[in-house]
N, C-alpha and C positions, 0 to 999 in steps of 0.2 A: 483294373481293366486289362484284359488280355490283348496283347499286341502280336501281330505277325512278326516273327523273328526271321530276318533275311539271312544272317550269318552270325556266328559267335564262337566263343571259346569258353574256357572255364572262368574267365574274369569279366569279359564284356560281350554284349550282344549289340548288333546293329538291327534295330527294330523299327517297325512301322512308325512313321511320324504322324502324330495325331494333332492336328492344328489346335483344337479346343484345349488341349493340355500343354502342348509343347511351344506354342507361339510366344507365350509370355517370357519363358526363359531365353528363347532365341532373341526376342526383342530386347530384353534387358542386357543380354550379352553385347548386342550392337551398340548399346549406350556406353559401354566401357571404353575408356581411352586405349587400352591395350588391343582390343578388337579393332577399333578404328585405325589404329596404327598398323596393325597386321594386314588390313584390307585396303589401307590408304583411302578411306571413305567414311563419311559420317552419314548415318541415316537420320533424316530430319522429320520424318512423318510421325504422327501420333501412333499409339498402340492400335487404336481402332483402324487407322489407315493401313498399318502394317498387316494386321490380321485379315483385312479384306482384300489384300492383293492375292491373286491366284499363285499357287506354287507352280513354277514353270520348269524346275529342275527335272531332268529325266530320271533322276534317282535321288531320294532324300531319305535319311534314316536318323532316328534318335539313338544316341549312344547310351546304353544302359549298363551300369555296373551290376554284375550278377549277385554279388554278396548282399546287397541291400535294395536293389532295383532303383538306385539313384539315377536320375537323368543327368548325365555329365557333359553332354554336348550334342552336336549334330554334325552330320557329314552329308555332302551333296555333290552331285555331278551336274555340270553345266547343261544348258538347254539342248534340246534335240536339234539336230542340224548344225551344231557347232562342234569345234574340237572338244573331245571329252576331257574336261578339266575338273579334277577332283579337289574339293576344298573341305576344310574342317573348322569347327569352332569347339573349343573346350571351355566350359563354363568355370567361373570361379566357384569354389576353391579347389578345383580338380586339376588345375594346370601344373605343369612341371613335375608330374608323377609318372610319366611314361604312358599315360592313357592315349595321348594323341598318336604316338607311334603305333601302338597296338590297334587302335581303332582305324587308323589310316591303312594299316596292313590288311585288316579285315575288309575294308572298303575296296582296296585294290583286288583282293582275291574275289570278292563278289562281282566286281565289274568284269574281270577277265573270265571267270567261270560261268556266270549267269547271264551277263549282258553280251558276252562273246566279243569284247572289244580287243582290238589288235594292240592298242597302246593307250596310255593315259598320260595326260599332261598335268602339271601342277606348278604353282609359282609361289614366290615369296619376294618380299622387297629387301633391297640391300640393307644390311644391318640387322635383319631378323635372323639371328644365328640359331635360335631354337627351332624355327621352321626349317631352316636350311639343313640342320643336322637331322631332323626328323625325315626329311625327304631323302637324304643320303642313306640313313639307316633302312629306309623302305626300298632301297635299290634304284632310286631315280638317278638319272644322269643329266648333266648340264645340257641344255638345248639352247645355245646362245642365239641362234637365229630367231627364236621365239621371244627373246627378252625384249622388253619395251621400256622406253623412257617416258615418264609421266611427270606431272606436276604434283608435288607433295600436297596433300589435302589441307594442311594448315599454313605452310610457309609459301607455297607456290614455287619453291625451288625444284629443279629437276631431281628426280629419283628414278632408279631403275628397278623394274620388277623382273627378277631373274626367272627364266622358264626352265623347266625340267621335264623329262619324259621317261616313261618306263614302258618297255615293250612286253607284251604277253609272252612268257617263256614257252607256252604251248605252241605258239606260232613261229618261234625262232629256232627251234631245235635245241634250246638250252635245257 
């Protein structure tokens, strides 16, 4: 099936998310403890309930590896009329291979160039060093006033979601 390609490079494309094809991998990713830990959230609905929920993200794309058209994750931007918060999921077994940083960089570029955003926010929970390093490699800066204290999804103990921001260089003269 041909998908619209939003943006890409020689290794990855951010392509049209096709629910009939992509929902199962995204749902399965939500069932993994590492994803739940990274989002501080457990999805409890069935696959049928998951796939019948409307997509409300203002931008969502499937991350596709160019060498073999493998669907390796998804990237999405928060709801319309909210702060633009970019998030990513990399599926097993594609984690810890640099794909997240590469895909996130493509997502940032797409949001700035095509969606004309002035800034993008992103977050990660304390202790999630891989996500924190990815955000730093992508040029995000700490935005402490946006950090929030929440309850851990399993223990109920306080946990901090650190907030980060990246400004569109086209709008800052950089």
